[in-house]
PDB file of N, CA, C, O and CB in Angstrom:
ATOM      1  N   MET A   1      32.064 -30.290  83.820  1.00  0.00           N
ATOM      2  CA  MET A   1      33.030 -29.382  83.109  1.00  0.00           C
ATOM      3  C   MET A   1      34.397 -30.211  83.507  1.00  0.00           C
ATOM      4  O   MET A   1      34.539 -30.875  84.534  1.00  0.00           O
ATOM      5  CB  MET A   1      32.973 -27.628  83.680  1.00  0.00           C
ATOM      6  N   VAL A   2      35.186 -30.059  82.662  1.00  0.00           N
ATOM      7  CA  VAL A   2      36.531 -30.214  82.374  1.00  0.00           C
ATOM      8  C   VAL A   2      37.415 -29.411  81.457  1.00  0.00           C
ATOM      9  O   VAL A   2      37.456 -29.677  80.256  1.00  0.00           O
ATOM     10  CB  VAL A   2      36.600 -31.306  81.998  1.00  0.00           C
ATOM     11  N   GLY A   3      38.169 -28.377  82.020  1.00  0.00           N
ATOM     12  CA  GLY A   3      38.797 -27.615  81.092  1.00  0.00           C
ATOM     13  C   GLY A   3      37.867 -26.477  80.478  1.00  0.00           C
ATOM     14  O   GLY A   3      37.115 -25.754  81.131  1.00  0.00           O
ATOM     15  N   ASP A   4      38.061 -26.454  79.087  1.00  0.00           N
ATOM     16  CA  ASP A   4      37.047 -25.888  78.046  1.00  0.00           C
ATOM     17  C   ASP A   4      35.922 -26.522  77.687  1.00  0.00           C
ATOM     18  O   ASP A   4      35.162 -26.199  76.774  1.00  0.00           O
ATOM     19  CB  ASP A   4      37.582 -25.695  76.903  1.00  0.00           C
ATOM     20  N   SER A   5      35.807 -27.635  78.589  1.00  0.00           N
ATOM     21  CA  SER A   5      34.542 -28.288  77.945  1.00  0.00           C
ATOM     22  C   SER A   5      33.344 -28.567  79.015  1.00  0.00           C
ATOM     23  O   SER A   5      33.516 -28.963  80.168  1.00  0.00           O
ATOM     24  CB  SER A   5      34.984 -29.747  77.251  1.00  0.00           C
ATOM     25  N   THR A   6      32.096 -28.279  78.394  1.00  0.00           N
ATOM     26  CA  THR A   6      30.612 -28.670  79.572  1.00  0.00           C
ATOM     27  C   THR A   6      30.315 -29.436  78.943  1.00  0.00           C
ATOM     28  O   THR A   6      30.547 -29.452  77.734  1.00  0.00           O
ATOM     29  CB  THR A   6      29.260 -27.730  79.985  1.00  0.00           C
ATOM     30  N   THR A   7      29.610 -30.451  79.673  1.00  0.00           N
ATOM     31  CA  THR A   7      28.350 -31.687  79.594  1.00  0.00           C
ATOM     32  C   THR A   7      27.245 -31.624  80.353  1.00  0.00           C
ATOM     33  O   THR A   7      27.151 -31.625  81.581  1.00  0.00           O
ATOM     34  CB  THR A   7      28.775 -33.032  79.982  1.00  0.00           C
ATOM     35  N   ILE A   8      26.211 -31.555  79.319  1.00  0.00           N
ATOM     36  CA  ILE A   8      24.883 -31.449  79.829  1.00  0.00           C
ATOM     37  C   ILE A   8      23.990 -32.865  79.524  1.00  0.00           C
ATOM     38  O   ILE A   8      23.985 -33.484  78.459  1.00  0.00           O
ATOM     39  CB  ILE A   8      24.209 -30.122  79.132  1.00  0.00           C
ATOM     40  N   THR A   9      23.214 -33.212  80.794  1.00  0.00           N
ATOM     41  CA  THR A   9      22.831 -34.570  80.329  1.00  0.00           C
ATOM     42  C   THR A   9      21.176 -34.355  80.496  1.00  0.00           C
ATOM     43  O   THR A   9      20.701 -33.894  81.533  1.00  0.00           O
ATOM     44  CB  THR A   9      23.581 -35.944  81.332  1.00  0.00           C
ATOM     45  N   ASP A  10      20.403 -34.725  79.405  1.00  0.00           N
ATOM     46  CA  ASP A  10      19.093 -34.340  79.346  1.00  0.00           C
ATOM     47  C   ASP A  10      18.275 -35.367  80.752  1.00  0.00           C
ATOM     48  O   ASP A  10      18.321 -36.595  80.826  1.00  0.00           O
ATOM     49  CB  ASP A  10      18.511 -34.667  77.586  1.00  0.00           C
ATOM     50  N   PRO A  11      17.647 -34.523  81.636  1.00  0.00           N
ATOM     51  CA  PRO A  11      17.518 -35.741  82.667  1.00  0.00           C
ATOM     52  C   PRO A  11      16.180 -36.636  82.465  1.00  0.00           C
ATOM     53  O   PRO A  11      15.668 -37.363  83.316  1.00  0.00           O
ATOM     54  CB  PRO A  11      17.487 -35.130  84.242  1.00  0.00           C
ATOM     55  N   GLN A  12      15.636 -36.360  80.835  1.00  0.00           N
ATOM     56  CA  GLN A  12      14.463 -37.209  81.142  1.00  0.00           C
ATOM     57  C   GLN A  12      15.086 -38.218  80.058  1.00  0.00           C
ATOM     58  O   GLN A  12      14.867 -39.399  80.326  1.00  0.00           O
ATOM     59  CB  GLN A  12      12.743 -36.516  80.906  1.00  0.00           C
ATOM     60  N   SER A  13      15.848 -37.972  78.839  1.00  0.00           N
ATOM     61  CA  SER A  13      16.574 -39.215  78.107  1.00  0.00           C
ATOM     62  C   SER A  13      17.701 -39.938  78.582  1.00  0.00           C
ATOM     63  O   SER A  13      18.012 -41.109  78.363  1.00  0.00           O
ATOM     64  CB  SER A  13      17.029 -38.849  76.924  1.00  0.00           C
ATOM     65  N   GLY A  14      18.323 -38.983  79.331  1.00  0.00           N
ATOM     66  CA  GLY A  14      19.833 -39.383  79.734  1.00  0.00           C
ATOM     67  C   GLY A  14      20.905 -39.344  78.884  1.00  0.00           C
ATOM     68  O   GLY A  14      22.057 -39.721  79.101  1.00  0.00           O
ATOM     69  N   LYS A  15      20.276 -38.696  77.572  1.00  0.00           N
ATOM     70  CA  LYS A  15      21.477 -38.367  76.841  1.00  0.00           C
ATOM     71  C   LYS A  15      22.435 -37.169  77.274  1.00  0.00           C
ATOM     72  O   LYS A  15      21.944 -36.176  77.811  1.00  0.00           O
ATOM     73  CB  LYS A  15      21.047 -38.118  75.536  1.00  0.00           C
ATOM     74  N   ALA A  16      23.439 -37.241  77.100  1.00  0.00           N
ATOM     75  CA  ALA A  16      24.548 -36.359  77.126  1.00  0.00           C
ATOM     76  C   ALA A  16      25.042 -35.666  76.083  1.00  0.00           C
ATOM     77  O   ALA A  16      25.170 -36.254  75.010  1.00  0.00           O
ATOM     78  CB  ALA A  16      25.458 -36.915  77.510  1.00  0.00           C
ATOM     79  N   LYS A  17      25.415 -34.274  76.205  1.00  0.00           N
ATOM     80  CA  LYS A  17      25.719 -33.282  74.949  1.00  0.00           C
ATOM     81  C   LYS A  17      27.006 -32.703  75.464  1.00  0.00           C
ATOM     82  O   LYS A  17      27.076 -32.166  76.569  1.00  0.00           O
ATOM     83  CB  LYS A  17      24.474 -31.998  74.600  1.00  0.00           C
ATOM     84  N   LYS A  18      28.147 -32.836  74.543  1.00  0.00           N
ATOM     85  CA  LYS A  18      29.398 -31.934  74.948  1.00  0.00           C
ATOM     86  C   LYS A  18      29.617 -30.625  74.367  1.00  0.00           C
ATOM     87  O   LYS A  18      29.355 -30.499  73.171  1.00  0.00           O
ATOM     88  CB  LYS A  18      30.607 -32.606  74.654  1.00  0.00           C
ATOM     89  N   PHE A  19      30.060 -29.617  75.026  1.00  0.00           N
ATOM     90  CA  PHE A  19      30.320 -28.392  74.427  1.00  0.00           C
ATOM     91  C   PHE A  19      31.251 -27.787  74.748  1.00  0.00           C
ATOM     92  O   PHE A  19      31.435 -27.341  75.880  1.00  0.00           O
ATOM     93  CB  PHE A  19      29.523 -27.650  74.487  1.00  0.00           C
ATOM     94  N   THR A  20      31.905 -27.686  73.916  1.00  0.00           N
ATOM     95  CA  THR A  20      33.545 -26.954  73.901  1.00  0.00           C
ATOM     96  C   THR A  20      33.264 -25.217  73.237  1.00  0.00           C
ATOM     97  O   THR A  20      32.671 -24.824  72.232  1.00  0.00           O
ATOM     98  CB  THR A  20      34.897 -28.114  72.471  1.00  0.00           C
ATOM     99  N   PHE A  21      34.164 -24.331  74.584  1.00  0.00           N
ATOM    100  CA  PHE A  21      34.508 -23.326  74.357  1.00  0.00           C
ATOM    101  C   PHE A  21      35.739 -22.807  74.359  1.00  0.00           C
ATOM    102  O   PHE A  21      36.663 -23.619  74.359  1.00  0.00           O
ATOM    103  CB  PHE A  21      33.969 -22.874  74.844  1.00  0.00           C
ATOM    104  N   ASP A  22      36.062 -21.367  74.361  1.00  0.00           N
ATOM    105  CA  ASP A  22      37.419 -21.230  74.557  1.00  0.00           C
ATOM    106  C   ASP A  22      37.477 -21.157  76.080  1.00  0.00           C
ATOM    107  O   ASP A  22      38.541 -21.615  76.494  1.00  0.00           O
ATOM    108  CB  ASP A  22      38.046 -19.995  73.791  1.00  0.00           C
ATOM    109  N   TYR A  23      36.668 -20.725  77.033  1.00  0.00           N
ATOM    110  CA  TYR A  23      36.729 -20.394  77.969  1.00  0.00           C
ATOM    111  C   TYR A  23      35.451 -21.584  78.701  1.00  0.00           C
ATOM    112  O   TYR A  23      34.579 -21.920  77.900  1.00  0.00           O
ATOM    113  CB  TYR A  23      36.665 -18.838  77.901  1.00  0.00           C
ATOM    114  N   SER A  24      35.371 -22.052  79.817  1.00  0.00           N
ATOM    115  CA  SER A  24      34.256 -22.602  80.877  1.00  0.00           C
ATOM    116  C   SER A  24      34.008 -22.723  81.959  1.00  0.00           C
ATOM    117  O   SER A  24      34.570 -23.653  82.538  1.00  0.00           O
ATOM    118  CB  SER A  24      34.028 -23.398  80.895  1.00  0.00           C
ATOM    119  N   TYR A  25      33.112 -21.900  82.695  1.00  0.00           N
ATOM    120  CA  TYR A  25      33.688 -21.520  84.081  1.00  0.00           C
ATOM    121  C   TYR A  25      32.356 -22.335  84.949  1.00  0.00           C
ATOM    122  O   TYR A  25      31.214 -22.457  84.507  1.00  0.00           O
ATOM    123  CB  TYR A  25      33.885 -19.498  84.377  1.00  0.00           C
ATOM    124  N   TRP A  26      32.833 -22.811  86.221  1.00  0.00           N
ATOM    125  CA  TRP A  26      31.938 -22.974  87.242  1.00  0.00           C
ATOM    126  C   TRP A  26      31.963 -21.818  88.233  1.00  0.00           C
ATOM    127  O   TRP A  26      32.815 -21.059  88.694  1.00  0.00           O
ATOM    128  CB  TRP A  26      32.198 -24.223  87.887  1.00  0.00           C
ATOM    129  N   SER A  27      30.397 -22.060  88.382  1.00  0.00           N
ATOM    130  CA  SER A  27      30.320 -20.939  89.264  1.00  0.00           C
ATOM    131  C   SER A  27      28.757 -21.250  89.848  1.00  0.00           C
ATOM    132  O   SER A  27      27.841 -20.428  89.897  1.00  0.00           O
ATOM    133  CB  SER A  27      30.581 -19.357  88.414  1.00  0.00           C
ATOM    134  N   HIS A  28      28.715 -22.550  90.240  1.00  0.00           N
ATOM    135  CA  HIS A  28      27.572 -22.701  91.228  1.00  0.00           C
ATOM    136  C   HIS A  28      27.798 -23.303  92.392  1.00  0.00           C
ATOM    137  O   HIS A  28      26.755 -23.586  92.981  1.00  0.00           O
ATOM    138  CB  HIS A  28      26.556 -23.366  90.739  1.00  0.00           C
ATOM    139  N   ASP A  29      28.676 -23.571  92.880  1.00  0.00           N
ATOM    140  CA  ASP A  29      29.016 -24.150  94.521  1.00  0.00           C
ATOM    141  C   ASP A  29      30.536 -24.237  94.364  1.00  0.00           C
ATOM    142  O   ASP A  29      31.085 -24.173  93.263  1.00  0.00           O
ATOM    143  CB  ASP A  29      28.251 -25.917  95.044  1.00  0.00           C
ATOM    144  N   GLY A  30      31.320 -24.418  95.762  1.00  0.00           N
ATOM    145  CA  GLY A  30      32.597 -24.211  95.946  1.00  0.00           C
ATOM    146  C   GLY A  30      33.136 -23.020  96.407  1.00  0.00           C
ATOM    147  O   GLY A  30      34.355 -22.867  96.333  1.00  0.00           O
ATOM    148  N   PHE A  31      32.617 -22.380  96.747  1.00  0.00           N
ATOM    149  CA  PHE A  31      32.814 -20.766  97.005  1.00  0.00           C
ATOM    150  C   PHE A  31      32.613 -20.421  98.350  1.00  0.00           C
ATOM    151  O   PHE A  31      32.018 -21.194  99.100  1.00  0.00           O
ATOM    152  CB  PHE A  31      31.821 -19.851  96.194  1.00  0.00           C
ATOM    153  N   THR A  32      33.118 -19.166  98.795  1.00  0.00           N
ATOM    154  CA  THR A  32      32.799 -18.519 100.198  1.00  0.00           C
ATOM    155  C   THR A  32      32.451 -17.132  99.702  1.00  0.00           C
ATOM    156  O   THR A  32      32.576 -16.916  98.496  1.00  0.00           O
ATOM    157  CB  THR A  32      34.127 -18.526 101.389  1.00  0.00           C
ATOM    158  N   GLU A  33      32.118 -16.374 100.332  1.00  0.00           N
ATOM    159  CA  GLU A  33      32.166 -14.585 100.334  1.00  0.00           C
ATOM    160  C   GLU A  33      33.003 -13.972 101.015  1.00  0.00           C
ATOM    161  O   GLU A  33      32.760 -14.006 102.221  1.00  0.00           O
ATOM    162  CB  GLU A  33      31.031 -13.882 100.821  1.00  0.00           C
ATOM    163  N   ASP A  34      33.801 -13.481 100.751  1.00  0.00           N
ATOM    164  CA  ASP A  34      34.632 -12.532 101.237  1.00  0.00           C
ATOM    165  C   ASP A  34      34.251 -11.314 102.037  1.00  0.00           C
ATOM    166  O   ASP A  34      33.872 -10.261 101.525  1.00  0.00           O
ATOM    167  CB  ASP A  34      35.211 -12.156 100.280  1.00  0.00           C
ATOM    168  N   PRO A  35      34.380 -11.536 103.360  1.00  0.00           N
ATOM    169  CA  PRO A  35      33.514 -10.313 103.929  1.00  0.00           C
ATOM    170  C   PRO A  35      34.037  -8.949 103.715  1.00  0.00           C
ATOM    171  O   PRO A  35      33.283  -8.044 104.071  1.00  0.00           O
ATOM    172  CB  PRO A  35      33.345 -10.421 105.429  1.00  0.00           C
ATOM    173  N   VAL A  36      35.246  -8.598 103.173  1.00  0.00           N
ATOM    174  CA  VAL A  36      35.783  -7.451 103.292  1.00  0.00           C
ATOM    175  C   VAL A  36      34.994  -6.814 101.727  1.00  0.00           C
ATOM    176  O   VAL A  36      34.198  -5.876 101.754  1.00  0.00           O
ATOM    177  CB  VAL A  36      37.607  -7.580 103.479  1.00  0.00           C
ATOM    178  N   THR A  37      35.386  -7.502 100.492  1.00  0.00           N
ATOM    179  CA  THR A  37      35.034  -7.316  99.039  1.00  0.00           C
ATOM    180  C   THR A  37      33.518  -7.623  98.592  1.00  0.00           C
ATOM    181  O   THR A  37      32.815  -7.066  97.749  1.00  0.00           O
ATOM    182  CB  THR A  37      35.962  -8.236  98.229  1.00  0.00           C
ATOM    183  N   LYS A  38      33.248  -8.781  99.515  1.00  0.00           N
ATOM    184  CA  LYS A  38      31.921  -9.161  99.146  1.00  0.00           C
ATOM    185  C   LYS A  38      31.963 -10.101  97.938  1.00  0.00           C
ATOM    186  O   LYS A  38      30.970 -10.652  97.464  1.00  0.00           O
ATOM    187  CB  LYS A  38      31.079  -7.926  98.855  1.00  0.00           C
ATOM    188  N   MET A  39      33.232 -10.226  97.486  1.00  0.00           N
ATOM    189  CA  MET A  39      32.956 -11.008  96.125  1.00  0.00           C
ATOM    190  C   MET A  39      33.213 -12.767  97.025  1.00  0.00           C
ATOM    191  O   MET A  39      33.571 -13.021  98.175  1.00  0.00           O
ATOM    192  CB  MET A  39      34.464 -10.442  94.465  1.00  0.00           C
ATOM    193  N   ASN A  40      32.863 -13.603  95.949  1.00  0.00           N
ATOM    194  CA  ASN A  40      32.826 -15.305  95.880  1.00  0.00           C
ATOM    195  C   ASN A  40      34.356 -15.678  95.739  1.00  0.00           C
ATOM    196  O   ASN A  40      35.086 -15.157  94.896  1.00  0.00           O
ATOM    197  CB  ASN A  40      31.853 -16.006  94.390  1.00  0.00           C
ATOM    198  N   GLU A  41      34.618 -16.284  96.318  1.00  0.00           N
ATOM    199  CA  GLU A  41      36.119 -16.776  95.663  1.00  0.00           C
ATOM    200  C   GLU A  41      36.033 -18.191  96.237  1.00  0.00           C
ATOM    201  O   GLU A  41      35.149 -18.507  97.034  1.00  0.00           O
ATOM    202  CB  GLU A  41      37.722 -15.820  96.243  1.00  0.00           C
ATOM    203  N   LYS A  42      36.966 -19.022  95.816  1.00  0.00           N
ATOM    204  CA  LYS A  42      37.163 -20.175  95.869  1.00  0.00           C
ATOM    205  C   LYS A  42      37.344 -20.554  97.416  1.00  0.00           C
ATOM    206  O   LYS A  42      38.120 -19.887  98.101  1.00  0.00           O
ATOM    207  CB  LYS A  42      38.205 -20.453  94.984  1.00  0.00           C
ATOM    208  N   ASP A  43      36.625 -21.630  97.969  1.00  0.00           N
ATOM    209  CA  ASP A  43      36.718 -22.121  99.372  1.00  0.00           C
ATOM    210  C   ASP A  43      37.677 -23.204  99.607  1.00  0.00           C
ATOM    211  O   ASP A  43      37.742 -23.658 100.749  1.00  0.00           O
ATOM    212  CB  ASP A  43      35.435 -22.586  99.828  1.00  0.00           C
ATOM    213  N   GLY A  44      38.451 -23.695  98.661  1.00  0.00           N
ATOM    214  CA  GLY A  44      39.520 -24.207  98.989  1.00  0.00           C
ATOM    215  C   GLY A  44      40.421 -24.613  97.613  1.00  0.00           C
ATOM    216  O   GLY A  44      40.065 -24.160  96.526  1.00  0.00           O
ATOM    217  N   ALA A  45      41.332 -25.287  97.694  1.00  0.00           N
ATOM    218  CA  ALA A  45      42.403 -25.182  96.853  1.00  0.00           C
ATOM    219  C   ALA A  45      42.085 -26.234  95.606  1.00  0.00           C
ATOM    220  O   ALA A  45      42.573 -26.070  94.488  1.00  0.00           O
ATOM    221  CB  ALA A  45      43.776 -25.489  97.686  1.00  0.00           C
ATOM    222  N   ASP A  46      41.053 -27.522  95.999  1.00  0.00           N
ATOM    223  CA  ASP A  46      40.484 -28.242  95.197  1.00  0.00           C
ATOM    224  C   ASP A  46      39.231 -27.492  94.727  1.00  0.00           C
ATOM    225  O   ASP A  46      38.487 -28.456  94.550  1.00  0.00           O
ATOM    226  CB  ASP A  46      40.289 -29.488  95.769  1.00  0.00           C
ATOM    227  N   SER A  47      38.703 -26.710  94.496  1.00  0.00           N
ATOM    228  CA  SER A  47      37.159 -26.200  94.219  1.00  0.00           C
ATOM    229  C   SER A  47      37.452 -25.737  92.720  1.00  0.00           C
ATOM    230  O   SER A  47      38.469 -25.203  92.278  1.00  0.00           O
ATOM    231  CB  SER A  47      36.495 -24.765  95.376  1.00  0.00           C
ATOM    232  N   ASN A  48      36.588 -25.997  92.240  1.00  0.00           N
ATOM    233  CA  ASN A  48      36.159 -25.836  90.664  1.00  0.00           C
ATOM    234  C   ASN A  48      35.379 -24.336  90.670  1.00  0.00           C
ATOM    235  O   ASN A  48      34.922 -24.111  89.550  1.00  0.00           O
ATOM    236  CB  ASN A  48      34.960 -27.273  90.066  1.00  0.00           C
ATOM    237  N   TYR A  49      35.234 -23.760  91.182  1.00  0.00           N
ATOM    238  CA  TYR A  49      34.602 -22.578  91.030  1.00  0.00           C
ATOM    239  C   TYR A  49      35.385 -21.489  90.515  1.00  0.00           C
ATOM    240  O   TYR A  49      36.500 -21.186  90.941  1.00  0.00           O
ATOM    241  CB  TYR A  49      34.078 -22.236  92.162  1.00  0.00           C
ATOM    242  N   ALA A  50      34.826 -20.961  89.667  1.00  0.00           N
ATOM    243  CA  ALA A  50      35.707 -19.565  88.954  1.00  0.00           C
ATOM    244  C   ALA A  50      34.993 -18.257  89.354  1.00  0.00           C
ATOM    245  O   ALA A  50      33.906 -17.736  89.105  1.00  0.00           O
ATOM    246  CB  ALA A  50      35.725 -19.572  87.080  1.00  0.00           C
ATOM    247  N   SER A  51      36.261 -17.910  90.202  1.00  0.00           N
ATOM    248  CA  SER A  51      35.727 -16.541  90.890  1.00  0.00           C
ATOM    249  C   SER A  51      35.766 -15.127  89.797  1.00  0.00           C
ATOM    250  O   SER A  51      36.024 -15.270  88.602  1.00  0.00           O
ATOM    251  CB  SER A  51      36.841 -16.204  92.341  1.00  0.00           C
ATOM    252  N   GLN A  52      35.539 -14.089  90.272  1.00  0.00           N
ATOM    253  CA  GLN A  52      35.457 -13.186  89.100  1.00  0.00           C
ATOM    254  C   GLN A  52      37.064 -12.887  88.691  1.00  0.00           C
ATOM    255  O   GLN A  52      37.396 -12.566  87.550  1.00  0.00           O
ATOM    256  CB  GLN A  52      34.553 -11.717  89.515  1.00  0.00           C
ATOM    257  N   THR A  53      37.994 -13.042  89.798  1.00  0.00           N
ATOM    258  CA  THR A  53      39.187 -12.726  89.856  1.00  0.00           C
ATOM    259  C   THR A  53      39.714 -13.964  88.758  1.00  0.00           C
ATOM    260  O   THR A  53      40.602 -13.578  87.997  1.00  0.00           O
ATOM    261  CB  THR A  53      39.741 -12.659  91.439  1.00  0.00           C
ATOM    262  N   ASP A  54      39.381 -15.056  88.627  1.00  0.00           N
ATOM    263  CA  ASP A  54      40.020 -16.082  87.641  1.00  0.00           C
ATOM    264  C   ASP A  54      39.095 -15.691  86.363  1.00  0.00           C
ATOM    265  O   ASP A  54      39.550 -16.326  85.412  1.00  0.00           O
ATOM    266  CB  ASP A  54      39.895 -17.883  88.179  1.00  0.00           C
ATOM    267  N   VAL A  55      38.162 -15.034  86.014  1.00  0.00           N
ATOM    268  CA  VAL A  55      37.515 -14.346  85.025  1.00  0.00           C
ATOM    269  C   VAL A  55      38.105 -13.355  84.234  1.00  0.00           C
ATOM    270  O   VAL A  55      38.197 -13.267  83.010  1.00  0.00           O
ATOM    271  CB  VAL A  55      36.574 -13.851  85.501  1.00  0.00           C
ATOM    272  N   PHE A  56      38.571 -12.471  85.324  1.00  0.00           N
ATOM    273  CA  PHE A  56      39.259 -11.572  85.094  1.00  0.00           C
ATOM    274  C   PHE A  56      40.499 -11.526  84.210  1.00  0.00           C
ATOM    275  O   PHE A  56      40.779 -10.891  83.194  1.00  0.00           O
ATOM    276  CB  PHE A  56      39.437 -11.274  86.073  1.00  0.00           C
ATOM    277  N   ASN A  57      41.331 -12.686  85.171  1.00  0.00           N
ATOM    278  CA  ASN A  57      43.010 -12.837  84.654  1.00  0.00           C
ATOM    279  C   ASN A  57      42.657 -13.798  83.516  1.00  0.00           C
ATOM    280  O   ASN A  57      43.762 -14.239  83.199  1.00  0.00           O
ATOM    281  CB  ASN A  57      44.344 -13.623  85.946  1.00  0.00           C
ATOM    282  N   ASP A  58      41.989 -14.221  82.932  1.00  0.00           N
ATOM    283  CA  ASP A  58      41.475 -15.233  81.602  1.00  0.00           C
ATOM    284  C   ASP A  58      41.137 -14.135  80.652  1.00  0.00           C
ATOM    285  O   ASP A  58      41.673 -14.228  79.548  1.00  0.00           O
ATOM    286  CB  ASP A  58      39.955 -16.378  81.888  1.00  0.00           C
ATOM    287  N   LEU A  59      40.223 -12.944  80.896  1.00  0.00           N
ATOM    288  CA  LEU A  59      39.507 -12.173  79.709  1.00  0.00           C
ATOM    289  C   LEU A  59      39.866 -10.835  80.310  1.00  0.00           C
ATOM    290  O   LEU A  59      40.137 -10.149  79.324  1.00  0.00           O
ATOM    291  CB  LEU A  59      37.709 -12.461  79.429  1.00  0.00           C
ATOM    292  N   GLY A  60      40.019 -10.080  81.402  1.00  0.00           N
ATOM    293  CA  GLY A  60      39.936  -8.762  81.733  1.00  0.00           C
ATOM    294  C   GLY A  60      41.068  -8.107  81.107  1.00  0.00           C
ATOM    295  O   GLY A  60      41.084  -7.126  80.364  1.00  0.00           O
ATOM    296  N   LEU A  61      42.171  -8.953  81.616  1.00  0.00           N
ATOM    297  CA  LEU A  61      43.612  -8.540  81.408  1.00  0.00           C
ATOM    298  C   LEU A  61      44.192  -8.254  80.165  1.00  0.00           C
ATOM    299  O   LEU A  61      44.766  -7.177  80.003  1.00  0.00           O
ATOM    300  CB  LEU A  61      44.381  -9.432  81.861  1.00  0.00           C
ATOM    301  N   GLU A  62      44.102  -9.211  79.130  1.00  0.00           N
ATOM    302  CA  GLU A  62      44.168  -9.053  77.708  1.00  0.00           C
ATOM    303  C   GLU A  62      42.914  -7.607  77.211  1.00  0.00           C
ATOM    304  O   GLU A  62      43.225  -6.805  76.330  1.00  0.00           O
ATOM    305  CB  GLU A  62      43.732 -10.803  76.997  1.00  0.00           C
ATOM    306  N   VAL A  63      42.012  -7.554  77.707  1.00  0.00           N
ATOM    307  CA  VAL A  63      40.726  -6.552  77.000  1.00  0.00           C
ATOM    308  C   VAL A  63      41.904  -5.175  77.456  1.00  0.00           C
ATOM    309  O   VAL A  63      42.521  -4.513  76.622  1.00  0.00           O
ATOM    310  CB  VAL A  63      38.526  -6.582  78.072  1.00  0.00           C
ATOM    311  N   LEU A  64      41.972  -5.034  78.633  1.00  0.00           N
ATOM    312  CA  LEU A  64      42.866  -3.821  79.375  1.00  0.00           C
ATOM    313  C   LEU A  64      43.862  -3.679  78.882  1.00  0.00           C
ATOM    314  O   LEU A  64      44.150  -2.501  78.671  1.00  0.00           O
ATOM    315  CB  LEU A  64      43.246  -3.897  80.692  1.00  0.00           C
ATOM    316  N   ASP A  65      44.860  -4.704  78.458  1.00  0.00           N
ATOM    317  CA  ASP A  65      46.310  -4.376  77.785  1.00  0.00           C
ATOM    318  C   ASP A  65      45.762  -4.040  76.100  1.00  0.00           C
ATOM    319  O   ASP A  65      46.765  -3.809  75.424  1.00  0.00           O
ATOM    320  CB  ASP A  65      47.620  -6.010  77.924  1.00  0.00           C
ATOM    321  N   ASN A  66      44.916  -3.980  75.543  1.00  0.00           N
ATOM    322  CA  ASN A  66      44.583  -3.748  74.151  1.00  0.00           C
ATOM    323  C   ASN A  66      44.024  -2.497  74.412  1.00  0.00           C
ATOM    324  O   ASN A  66      44.300  -1.705  73.510  1.00  0.00           O
ATOM    325  CB  ASN A  66      43.646  -4.796  73.386  1.00  0.00           C
ATOM    326  N   ALA A  67      43.467  -2.103  75.142  1.00  0.00           N
ATOM    327  CA  ALA A  67      42.594  -0.781  75.265  1.00  0.00           C
ATOM    328  C   ALA A  67      43.728   0.510  75.859  1.00  0.00           C
ATOM    329  O   ALA A  67      43.556   1.704  75.613  1.00  0.00           O
ATOM    330  CB  ALA A  67      41.119  -1.112  76.545  1.00  0.00           C
ATOM    331  N   PHE A  68      44.769   0.009  76.595  1.00  0.00           N
ATOM    332  CA  PHE A  68      45.711   0.878  77.132  1.00  0.00           C
ATOM    333  C   PHE A  68      46.907   0.845  75.846  1.00  0.00           C
ATOM    334  O   PHE A  68      47.785   1.708  75.847  1.00  0.00           O
ATOM    335  CB  PHE A  68      46.239   0.310  78.755  1.00  0.00           C
ATOM    336  N   ASN A  69      46.863  -0.220  74.760  1.00  0.00           N
ATOM    337  CA  ASN A  69      48.111  -0.150  73.710  1.00  0.00           C
ATOM    338  C   ASN A  69      47.276   0.615  72.570  1.00  0.00           C
ATOM    339  O   ASN A  69      48.005   1.050  71.679  1.00  0.00           O
ATOM    340  CB  ASN A  69      48.849  -1.864  73.141  1.00  0.00           C
ATOM    341  N   GLY A  70      45.995   0.856  72.415  1.00  0.00           N
ATOM    342  CA  GLY A  70      45.301   1.226  71.289  1.00  0.00           C
ATOM    343  C   GLY A  70      45.162   0.022  70.373  1.00  0.00           C
ATOM    344  O   GLY A  70      44.570   0.127  69.299  1.00  0.00           O
TER     345      GLY A  70
END
């Protein structure tokens, strides 16, 4: 994954296919569980993990803003 693009590779043929989205999030590794909130957060500055905080900042804030503004 790089930015808004995700590339998957067929394990049998080795052929790669690239997909581009408005947002593309990594959620497989690179996280630790916060002992207080029980939410997964990045385990370091160089982690590619997209936490719920990241997703909320990208998508949720705009939704809430639109809801409050009617």
